[in-house]
C-alpha angles and dihedrals in degrees: 000000000000124000128200126190110232115210106201097175141295130252142164134254135185109274095216091053090051093052105031113196096000107112120250091237087065104037096045089065089072102022109031115200135216129242086280093052090249121144130206115261133178134205095216114172133182135237121206121197116191128154105305096348129093106183125187120201109210124333109226124240099301126210107265099103126092125274087249089059097049092043088077094059102045098220115209138178130043104266123114133169102256093043092051092049092049089049087057088060099259140101127224091251089064095059108106100183137021113198114198116202086199141332106255107133096253091057101043110021094091090061089081142029142197111262102212093194096055092026096226139100118265137181117264097213104060096180099039134102113229116221128206135129125259098234090053093045092052091047089052093046092055101032126190118236092259093060100028092105093051099045102068119188091213087064097044101040099061091049091048095044093047093072088228097104119112131173132227121212124222105246102184146327122299122013120337131182119244119201095201092065102024101237142069128271139205119200117215131178110189099087093038137334112296101346109181120223113200124217117194127186106225130168090343094309130106105227120195121206098215100194108171096338089084108002100183141002088267090062097062101100109087098243096050098102130165118248087228092068112112094206107029094175091052089050090053093051091044092049093047092055093042096049092049088055091045093057095039092053099033094238118180117226122224110203118216097185101036106105093189104034124053104180136008144183122216135212136193116253137171088269095051129264115346143171115286106174138357115217134188115229090250088061095074 
């Protein structure tokens, strides 16, 4: 197996929204903000090559929305999804599977593009199976008022109409292996209904793609919860159980939204589970 970090582009979000009730005097130590209170965010994805499979985990936000839409997110840097996949040595047509941790726009928007010739949205990965789960898909198709701005029909409709969408079923608590995609999954409900967290065995390590369970290094402490989470107390409980397992089993965390830290190991301290070492992907 070979893994490739896929940088789909960086943007900014309000630091207060990203840390909820945690005071700025605390969170700015790990996630410094600009004059507008915005902090750096990445949309880092992961490409998994094994035998005849090429699996992409999440797709970033894409580029098909309007300038007004993107003006709220202050995109920065030169990375994009297709360029990053090409830099890894592949084309979009070679991707066999696209696994979506959940359907918020910054995780699934890059799965489709606007075809100017035909004036319609189409899937980017023409030969891939798109993986979600039915509970989360239905949740996204009929969004609550809290998440409505994150679940965009222009992201969901091209995947659904392509005929390439399939659903995974939750098969138990904790991490469980799924033959269809070739790695383990943990289902969590605090951030959104049935978010799926992948765990991949790679070079002797267990690497967890943290998605929005732990967006950045700054979110490692249990109470540091995003204001976006629909069930913050559920997130806290899920994180507490997860972090205990991380330390016990020496998992490495792969951060999707930390623009400056790719991977980290954790340790138990008197204050709880905390950061041990920050690693670059090439360090493993």
